[in-house]
C-alpha positions, 0 to 999 in steps of 0.5 A, spaced: 418 839 658 411 840 656 409 845 661 401 843 662 402 836 664 409 837 668 404 842 672 399 837 672 403 832 675 405 837 681 398 839 682 396 832 682 401 830 687 400 836 692 392 834 691 394 827 693 398 829 699 393 834 702 386 833 699 382 839 702 375 840 701 373 848 703 366 851 704 364 856 699 359 862 699 355 863 696 354 855 694 354 853 687 347 851 685 347 845 680 340 842 677 338 835 675 343 831 678 341 824 678 342 820 685 348 817 682 351 824 681 349 826 688 353 820 691 359 821 687 360 828 689 358 826 696 363 820 695 369 825 694 367 829 700 363 834 698 357 837 702 351 837 697 344 839 700 337 839 696 335 846 694 329 846 691 325 842 685 331 839 681 336 844 684 342 842 689 347 847 693 354 844 693 356 847 700 364 845 700 368 844 694 375 842 692 380 847 694 383 848 687 376 850 684 375 855 689 377 861 685 375 858 678 370 861 674 368 854 671 367 851 678 360 849 676 362 845 670 368 842 674 363 840 679 359 837 674 365 833 671 366 830 678 359 828 678 360 823 672 364 818 676 370 815 679 374 815 685 377 820 689 384 819 685 380 820 679 377 827 681 384 829 683 387 827 676 381 831 673 382 837 678 389 837 676 388 837 669 383 843 669 387 847 674 394 846 670 397 852 666 395 851 659 400 850 653 402 856 650 401 860 656 407 865 657 411 864 663 417 868 666 424 866 667 422 865 674 415 862 673 419 857 669 424 855 674 419 855 679 415 850 675 421 846 673 423 845 681 417 843 683 416 838 677 423 835 679 421 834 686 415 830 684 415 822 686 413 821 679 416 826 674 416 821 668 409 821 666 402 826 668 397 822 672 394 820 665 400 816 663 403 821 658 410 822 658 412 829 661 419 830 657 423 828 651 431 827 652 435 829 646 442 827 646 447 831 643 449 826 637 441 826 635 441 834 634 448 833 630 445 828 626 438 832 625 442 838 623 447 834 619 452 838 623 458 835 627 459 839 633 460 839 640 455 843 644 458 849 647 465 848 644 464 852 638 463 858 642 469 857 647 464 854 652 466 848 656 
């Protein structure tokens, strides 16, 4: 199981189930947005006000971005196009745990439980497979060892 995209699937489905835009103080200030970018941000439910010459104050943001240091960069990415689903995919990808992040046993268990509860546990929102199934026979063949997992150690 690839932890980043399993978490991305969890976050994406949570976002689809309960998309929430929340106020932010202070506002995020963006510059040099085109009319199309402004329309894009407003189209996904964000409140954006003119703040000055080529400056815009984003007063509401998607809830998953609330405590992100890269919030302004995420908002610029969201302004570049796509519908609400595209925005939800981008936010899920940006906020999912990164590969190589060490997780405790309880964190691993919680992620697996959340992932198993998703409606589509096979792929991430981008369509990449989340897991690989290896049969015992494939492992035995790879290691050139004829064994049955567990039996060599008295486990059944």
